[in-house]
C-alpha positions as a printed NumPy array, in Angstrom:
array([[135.913, -11.168,  50.979],
       [139.531, -12.005,  50.263],
       [139.706, -15.231,  48.587],
       [143.241, -16.962,  47.795],
       [143.043, -19.379,  44.822],
       [145.874, -21.937,  44.743],
       [147.06 , -24.365,  41.865],
       [149.195, -26.986,  43.894],
       [152.499, -28.4  ,  42.664],
       [152.97 , -31.847,  41.54 ],
       [156.184, -33.948,  40.519],
       [156.864, -34.097,  36.774],
       [158.923, -37.068,  35.053],
       [162.133, -35.505,  35.565],
       [161.233, -34.607,  39.494],
       [160.172, -38.278,  39.778],
       [163.262, -39.443,  38.673],
       [166.158, -37.401,  39.34 ],
       [168.591, -39.997,  37.254],
       [166.985, -38.648,  34.273],
       [167.904, -35.068,  34.753],
       [171.171, -35.185,  32.751],
       [169.305, -36.183,  29.655],
       [165.871, -34.925,  29.865],
       [165.792, -31.69 ,  31.845],
       [165.017, -28.697,  29.736],
       [162.546, -30.602,  27.537],
       [158.968, -29.604,  27.266],
       [157.354, -32.307,  28.969],
       [159.833, -33.793,  31.128],
       [159.917, -30.99 ,  33.528],
       [157.794, -28.031,  32.386],
       [154.353, -26.618,  33.425],
       [152.097, -24.66 ,  31.407],
       [149.326, -22.581,  33.405],
       [145.946, -24.124,  33.335],
       [142.635, -22.094,  32.858],
       [140.399, -23.812,  35.916],
       [140.941, -21.136,  38.177],
       [140.96 , -18.186,  35.878],
       [137.439, -19.501,  35.02 ],
       [136.674, -19.547,  38.648],
       [138.06 , -16.123,  39.167],
       [135.852, -14.759,  36.12 ],
       [132.778, -16.023,  37.916],
       [133.539, -14.38 ,  41.105],
       [131.617, -11.435,  42.02 ],
       [133.433,  -8.074,  41.873],
       [132.875,  -7.45 ,  45.624],
       [135.544, -10.267,  46.305],
       [139.501,  -9.933,  46.211],
       [141.415, -12.768,  44.592],
       [144.761, -13.651,  45.237],
       [146.275, -16.427,  43.055],
       [149.117, -18.537,  43.755],
       [150.632, -21.086,  41.27 ],
       [152.472, -23.245,  43.827],
       [154.759, -24.591,  41.218],
       [156.484, -21.338,  40.983],
       [155.376, -18.868,  44.023],
       [155.514, -19.524,  47.58 ],
       [152.209, -19.784,  49.531],
       [151.99 , -17.19 ,  52.561],
       [150.057, -19.399,  54.948],
       [149.764, -16.354,  57.287],
       [148.244, -14.185,  54.787],
       [144.908, -12.988,  56.049],
       [142.372, -14.492,  53.836],
       [138.746, -15.365,  54.386],
       [138.703, -18.373,  52.13 ],
       [140.851, -20.762,  50.123],
       [139.905, -22.432,  46.907],
       [142.083, -25.233,  45.611],
       [141.922, -26.854,  42.179],
       [143.213, -30.4  ,  41.831],
       [143.748, -33.366,  39.862],
       [145.077, -36.713,  41.   ],
       [149.066, -35.966,  40.847],
       [148.317, -32.683,  42.749],
       [145.842, -34.095,  45.42 ],
       [148.868, -35.231,  47.837],
       [150.207, -31.45 ,  47.866],
       [146.561, -30.131,  48.074],
       [145.867, -31.807,  51.307],
       [148.794, -30.565,  52.933],
       [148.079, -26.953,  51.674],
       [144.619, -27.161,  52.955],
       [145.848, -28.533,  56.428],
       [148.021, -25.625,  56.945],
       [144.982, -22.974,  56.157],
       [142.467, -25.152,  58.48 ],
       [145.168, -24.978,  61.174],
       [144.705, -21.49 ,  61.164],
       [141.222, -21.346,  60.975],
       [140.51 , -20.641,  57.213],
       [138.004, -22.493,  55.238],
       [139.151, -24.521,  52.408],
       [137.115, -25.252,  49.012],
       [138.423, -28.039,  46.667],
       [137.547, -28.716,  43.006],
       [138.825, -30.508,  39.916],
       [138.985, -33.75 ,  38.426],
       [140.135, -35.515,  41.55 ],
       [137.556, -34.195,  43.743],
       [134.951, -34.545,  41.212],
       [135.429, -38.508,  41.081],
       [136.298, -38.615,  45.007],
       [134.401, -36.053,  46.716],
       [134.013, -37.917,  50.085],
       [137.624, -38.435,  50.201],
       [138.403, -34.875,  49.746],
       [136.045, -34.04 ,  52.409],
       [138.241, -35.657,  54.98 ],
       [141.043, -32.705,  54.264],
       [138.635, -29.479,  53.424],
       [135.581, -28.028,  54.324],
       [133.61 , -27.79 ,  51.03 ],
       [133.711, -29.664,  47.76 ],
       [132.588, -28.962,  44.34 ],
       [131.611, -31.721,  41.869],
       [131.742, -30.935,  38.09 ],
       [132.204, -27.601,  36.325],
       [132.031, -24.975,  38.774],
       [131.022, -21.991,  37.019],
       [127.426, -22.152,  38.313],
       [127.969, -23.626,  41.735],
       [130.736, -21.62 ,  42.782],
       [128.817, -18.124,  42.872],
       [126.115, -20.058,  44.624],
       [128.454, -21.193,  47.14 ],
       [129.863, -17.799,  47.741],
       [126.638, -16.185,  48.422],
       [125.67 , -18.992,  50.774],
       [129.268, -18.874,  52.636],
       [128.449, -15.157,  53.154],
       [125.356, -15.943,  54.791],
       [126.764, -18.502,  56.828],
       [124.853, -21.566,  55.478],
       [127.428, -22.919,  53.203],
       [126.872, -26.711,  52.123],
       [129.601, -29.388,  52.396],
       [128.96 , -30.409,  48.509],
       [128.186, -28.471,  45.521],
       [127.287, -30.519,  42.504],
       [126.794, -29.034,  39.007],
       [123.852, -30.887,  37.763],
       [123.375, -29.554,  34.538],
       [125.567, -29.049,  31.382],
       [127.215, -25.55 ,  31.302],
       [126.474, -23.635,  28.305],
       [129.949, -22.277,  27.246],
       [128.579, -19.516,  25.035],
       [127.267, -17.783,  28.08 ],
       [130.596, -17.81 ,  30.078],
       [132.992, -14.902,  30.532],
       [136.486, -14.951,  29.291],
       [138.868, -16.618,  31.791],
       [140.203, -13.871,  34.059],
       [143.919, -14.479,  33.021],
       [145.086, -11.31 ,  34.725],
       [145.222, -13.311,  38.134],
       [148.028, -15.638,  36.584],
       [151.597, -14.047,  36.812],
       [152.764, -15.053,  33.383],
       [156.204, -13.714,  33.582],
       [156.744, -16.249,  36.273],
       [156.898, -19.273,  33.948],
       [159.726, -20.638,  31.963],
       [158.335, -21.109,  28.667],
       [156.35 , -18.705,  26.693],
       [153.371, -21.176,  26.358],
       [149.849, -20.683,  27.652],
       [146.772, -22.577,  27.231],
       [143.754, -22.301,  25.059],
       [140.504, -24.104,  25.354],
       [138.065, -23.952,  22.299],
       [135.918, -26.786,  22.898],
       [134.675, -28.717,  26.329],
       [133.598, -32.229,  26.529],
       [134.739, -35.329,  24.423],
       [132.894, -38.186,  23.034],
       [135.834, -40.7  ,  23.091],
       [135.036, -42.233,  26.242],
       [138.783, -43.673,  26.524],
       [139.434, -46.494,  29.198],
       [142.041, -44.62 ,  30.744],
       [140.141, -41.005,  31.016],
       [138.986, -39.813,  34.12 ],
       [136.413, -37.075,  32.512],
       [133.19 , -37.023,  34.233],
       [130.381, -38.958,  32.398],
       [128.073, -38.97 ,  35.398],
       [124.424, -38.196,  34.372],
       [122.693, -35.754,  34.136],
       [125.486, -33.371,  33.877],
       [127.929, -35.498,  31.727],
       [130.323, -32.605,  31.225],
       [132.625, -35.192,  29.516],
       [129.909, -36.469,  27.049],
       [128.457, -33.159,  25.515],
       [130.762, -31.515,  22.941],
       [130.333, -27.636,  23.185],
       [132.211, -25.14 ,  21.192],
       [133.109, -21.648,  21.999],
       [132.179, -18.677,  19.933],
       [134.853, -17.627,  17.54 ],
       [134.834, -13.625,  18.775],
       [135.194, -15.197,  22.337],
       [138.233, -17.336,  21.253],
       [139.791, -14.513,  19.667],
       [139.382, -12.153,  22.439],
       [140.931, -14.726,  24.972],
       [143.792, -15.341,  22.649],
       [144.218, -11.451,  22.654],
       [144.087, -11.228,  26.47 ],
       [147.09 , -13.402,  26.991],
       [150.788, -12.259,  26.564],
       [151.974, -15.73 ,  25.667],
       [152.962, -16.013,  22.142],
       [152.233, -19.718,  21.755],
       [149.211, -21.458,  23.072],
       [148.721, -25.059,  23.689],
       [145.219, -26.254,  22.459],
       [144.44 , -29.392,  24.899],
       [141.236, -30.375,  22.918],
       [141.534, -33.532,  20.977],
       [137.732, -33.153,  20.172],
       [138.45 , -30.202,  17.9  ],
       [139.3  , -32.777,  14.934],
       [136.668, -35.371,  15.759],
       [133.708, -34.061,  17.028],
       [133.231, -30.454,  15.341],
       [132.177, -29.517,  11.93 ],
       [134.351, -28.638,   8.942],
       [132.92 , -25.004,   9.021],
       [134.049, -24.796,  12.686],
       [137.527, -26.116,  11.95 ],
       [137.911, -23.573,   8.921],
       [136.814, -20.705,  11.302],
       [139.046, -21.631,  14.033],
       [141.788, -21.74 ,  11.675],
       [141.052, -18.322,  10.642],
       [141.016, -17.071,  14.039],
       [144.409, -18.625,  14.682],
       [145.92 , -16.767,  11.621],
       [144.103, -13.701,  12.486],
       [145.849, -13.55 ,  15.917],
       [149.422, -13.91 ,  14.816],
       [150.165, -16.411,  17.372],
       [151.473, -19.806,  17.383],
       [149.436, -22.899,  18.428],
       [150.495, -26.327,  19.845],
       [147.22 , -28.651,  18.919],
       [146.456, -31.688,  20.897],
       [145.153, -34.42 ,  18.127],
       [146.132, -37.778,  16.671],
       [147.177, -38.895,  13.325],
       [143.978, -40.611,  12.297],
       [141.832, -37.454,  13.043],
       [144.419, -35.31 ,  10.968],
       [144.043, -37.829,   8.057],
       [140.248, -37.836,   8.113],
       [140.157, -33.971,   8.091],
       [142.866, -34.266,   5.197],
       [140.289, -36.121,   3.156],
       [137.44 , -33.779,   3.974],
       [139.503, -30.788,   3.29 ],
       [142.33 , -31.181,   0.544],
       [145.438, -29.464,   1.65 ],
       [144.307, -29.414,   5.084],
       [147.588, -30.086,   6.763],
       [149.306, -27.119,   4.874],
       [146.516, -24.891,   5.979],
       [147.174, -25.658,   9.38 ],
       [150.586, -24.826,   8.996],
       [149.808, -21.481,   7.253],
       [147.283, -20.637,  10.363],
       [150.045, -20.685,  12.93 ],
       [149.931, -24.369,  14.046],
       [153.529, -25.037,  15.112],
       [153.201, -28.509,  16.46 ],
       [151.022, -31.395,  16.906],
       [150.822, -33.295,  20.504],
       [150.071, -36.734,  19.591],
       [149.051, -39.451,  22.114],
       [150.161, -42.735,  21.121],
       [150.001, -46.176,  23.106],
       [150.089, -49.147,  20.537],
       [153.547, -50.069,  19.737],
       [152.746, -53.514,  20.788],
       [153.337, -56.534,  18.446],
       [150.699, -58.421,  20.26 ],
       [147.596, -56.582,  19.735],
       [144.333, -58.812,  19.216],
       [143.511, -59.209,  15.681],
       [140.203, -57.493,  16.   ],
       [142.1  , -54.235,  16.98 ],
       [145.338, -54.717,  14.922],
       [144.049, -52.916,  11.604],
       [142.878, -49.722,  13.521],
       [146.048, -49.73 ,  15.689],
       [148.427, -50.279,  12.771],
       [146.708, -47.31 ,  10.988],
       [147.12 , -45.266,  14.001],
       [150.673, -45.455,  14.562],
       [152.664, -47.537,  11.964],
       [151.26 , -46.152,   8.944],
       [150.965, -42.527,   9.88 ],
       [154.793, -42.1  ,   8.707],
       [153.911, -40.384,   5.352],
       [151.551, -38.206,   7.432],
       [154.195, -37.184,   9.791],
       [156.316, -36.123,   6.919],
       [153.828, -34.101,   5.546],
       [153.164, -32.351,   8.594],
       [157.001, -31.639,   9.133],
       [157.245, -30.498,   5.546],
       [154.517, -27.924,   6.502],
       [156.328, -26.48 ,   9.277],
       [154.406, -28.644,  12.051],
       [156.564, -30.39 ,  14.536],
       [155.345, -33.619,  15.881],
       [155.578, -34.088,  19.504],
       [154.345, -37.532,  20.541],
       [153.318, -38.56 ,  23.964],
       [153.89 , -42.483,  24.145],
       [152.274, -44.491,  26.982],
       [153.681, -47.794,  28.101],
       [151.852, -50.303,  30.151],
       [148.94 , -51.498,  28.244],
       [147.506, -54.919,  28.223],
       [149.095, -55.533,  25.062],
       [152.516, -54.245,  25.585],
       [155.285, -56.864,  25.732],
       [159.211, -56.328,  25.98 ],
       [159.619, -55.4  ,  22.557],
       [157.365, -52.29 ,  22.95 ],
       [160.344, -49.878,  23.781],
       [162.438, -50.863,  20.645],
       [159.294, -50.695,  18.46 ],
       [158.568, -46.904,  19.779],
       [162.086, -46.049,  19.379],
       [161.903, -47.41 ,  15.707],
       [158.916, -44.937,  15.073],
       [160.716, -41.985,  16.272],
       [163.782, -42.48 ,  14.656],
       [162.309, -43.372,  11.442],
       [160.092, -40.252,  11.409],
       [163.108, -37.876,  12.522],
       [161.306, -36.632,  15.678],
       [163.325, -35.042,  18.186],
       [160.966, -34.04 ,  21.117],
       [158.781, -36.607,  22.836],
       [157.149, -37.446,  26.314],
       [157.204, -40.795,  27.555],
       [154.832, -41.915,  30.021],
       [153.541, -44.921,  32.277],
       [149.857, -45.616,  31.685],
       [148.316, -44.767,  35.133],
       [144.728, -45.831,  36.107],
       [143.221, -42.711,  37.436],
       [140.524, -43.041,  39.84 ],
       [137.41 , -42.398,  38.048],
       [138.534, -43.939,  34.986],
       [136.962, -47.325,  33.846],
       [140.468, -48.6  ,  33.666],
       [141.004, -47.889,  37.436],
       [137.776, -49.807,  38.217],
       [139.276, -52.962,  36.027],
       [142.408, -52.831,  37.935],
       [140.805, -52.661,  41.324],
       [138.338, -55.558,  40.404],
       [141.155, -57.78 ,  38.959],
       [143.234, -57.071,  42.131],
       [145.879, -55.406,  39.953],
       [146.455, -52.127,  41.693],
       [149.829, -52.008,  43.548],
       [149.027, -48.835,  45.661],
       [146.354, -46.284,  46.068],
       [148.727, -43.687,  47.249],
       [147.98 , -40.778,  44.914],
       [151.342, -39.287,  45.275],
       [152.382, -41.845,  42.612],
       [149.72 , -41.333,  40.183],
       [151.574, -38.864,  37.956],
       [152.176, -41.093,  34.808],
       [155.895, -41.652,  36.186],
       [155.506, -44.716,  38.236],
       [154.044, -48.065,  37.805],
       [151.033, -48.388,  40.275],
       [149.547, -51.692,  38.804],
       [150.469, -54.945,  37.63 ],
       [151.096, -54.899,  33.8  ],
       [149.722, -58.037,  31.869],
       [152.579, -59.119,  29.649],
       [155.684, -57.847,  31.416],
       [156.704, -57.282,  35.157],
       [156.347, -53.781,  37.045],
       [160.185, -53.855,  37.093],
       [160.399, -54.186,  33.36 ],
       [157.908, -51.431,  32.752],
       [159.693, -49.052,  35.244],
       [163.243, -49.93 ,  33.798],
       [162.158, -49.798,  30.076],
       [160.742, -46.209,  30.786],
       [163.68 , -44.947,  32.445],
       [165.817, -46.33 ,  29.808],
       [164.068, -44.929,  26.832],
       [164.005, -41.284,  28.352],
       [167.719, -41.46 ,  28.566],
       [168.381, -42.955,  25.228],
       [166.096, -40.96 ,  23.189],
       [167.048, -37.604,  24.461],
       [170.749, -38.387,  24.936],
       [170.661, -39.09 ,  21.051],
       [168.463, -35.871,  20.181],
       [169.807, -33.277,  22.446],
       [171.816, -31.022,  20.032],
       [169.011, -31.452,  17.343],
       [166.316, -30.451,  19.722],
       [168.032, -27.021,  20.295],
       [166.836, -26.042,  16.611],
       [163.21 , -26.709,  17.005],
       [160.446, -24.284,  17.738],
       [159.743, -25.935,  21.   ],
       [163.302, -25.536,  22.343],
       [163.032, -21.648,  21.455],
       [160.153, -21.416,  23.771],
       [162.556, -21.957,  26.678],
       [164.55 , -18.763,  28.168],
       [168.116, -20.628,  27.9  ],
       [169.986, -20.363,  31.082],
       [166.969, -19.327,  33.515],
       [165.207, -22.534,  32.588],
       [167.996, -24.976,  32.279],
       [169.549, -23.659,  35.45 ],
       [166.104, -24.096,  37.19 ],
       [166.108, -20.525,  38.702],
       [162.626, -19.899,  38.295],
       [161.363, -23.199,  39.088],
       [160.792, -23.862,  42.987],
       [162.759, -26.766,  44.551],
       [160.761, -29.386,  45.502],
       [160.327, -30.067,  49.092],
       [158.897, -33.65 ,  49.252],
       [157.919, -33.208,  52.916],
       [155.178, -30.983,  51.425],
       [153.551, -33.759,  50.137],
       [151.117, -36.303,  51.895],
       [150.823, -39.881,  51.557],
       [147.674, -42.143,  51.43 ],
       [146.84 , -45.729,  52.092],
       [150.394, -46.552,  52.719],
       [149.487, -49.826,  54.348],
       [147.785, -50.923,  50.928],
       [151.158, -52.178,  49.516],
       [154.558, -51.042,  51.037],
       [156.535, -53.046,  48.677],
       [155.28 , -51.783,  45.355],
       [158.368, -49.448,  44.941],
       [160.605, -52.023,  43.221]])
């Protein structure tokens, strides 16, 4: 059986707001894409009797007339409006379509309106079962993983299906841990019992991690596992750094200042050790620049951001670049939040950053809160990409939130364009090819669906 696996396109910050292009295009988070590992994991759990064709819709054209027996689409919320258009094209041609991913896990009944089969939760167990039942002509509509996947029994992701030379940056993805125990209000991780993939922190074996690193041609790997710093042992961290160093590659690690500081207390010289092990940058998520945080939270939030200046300097001295992702739109944020964020960046000599609008993704506690309070402005998933205001903010207007977001993108990158060119992240771009967009498909917005358009047609201010 011939199976096409598709990673749908979605709008990035600059693509959502063309007025940012002169300032922000060419920066890591404003426009770029890093290949994920969801579909390579699915491919690795596909029996060898099947042929796999992989298409990353961001960089490659989909041949809807290619003779395939089945299409599998992975989707998180920003991709879903594109995923349903892709699914419709194949179904019109009589090709069955299966969907999985975070958005489908949280909204399986909605997804079934646009496809034939849905996967809820991690798919390493249910996908092979589905293929067998599909082959026998008795495939079900829904497949739900009802037990926690033991990652120590997983094969390596089949990275060979990904055309790594298509990507405009020399950055891939590496997953060393699954699960998270933080329960962040804005997170749409699946915490449903009994599977509760998000609740159970599971670590991969070091030999497995090293083999996975060695299987990719990317020289820098983004490690999107905040839980490494928080929920793994001292021994795991030290062994992981040893694996990183042994690989000879560079690593961009998702973490936050508090966790780095806590590990530094546990392991003196930890920051310098990370730099020596190949960690070239930290991707920090920060969303607490408000001056009106309630007193009971103020001490924690202040430490999280404003007292991290010395820590930031130590990281930079160790050769580790700081790349914050700053969220605007929390219920604490007032009109001064943008100036306070810019002050932090300038004070710490930070030259690369991502600015985002907080988004209540379906499946998250925050989405339910916004829905219950009547504060959602739209349920059109096309706009749920951290670049649009889709809810009513608490202390500022939707227009103020939007305008401040646009202004800080422009202001920050206008000031730092020249300095950015000397950073490690800048050197990951293929100069010329990337900045001229030769490798990135031009977006055709007619290829994206819209949902619930009658919910609030006037939300675009």
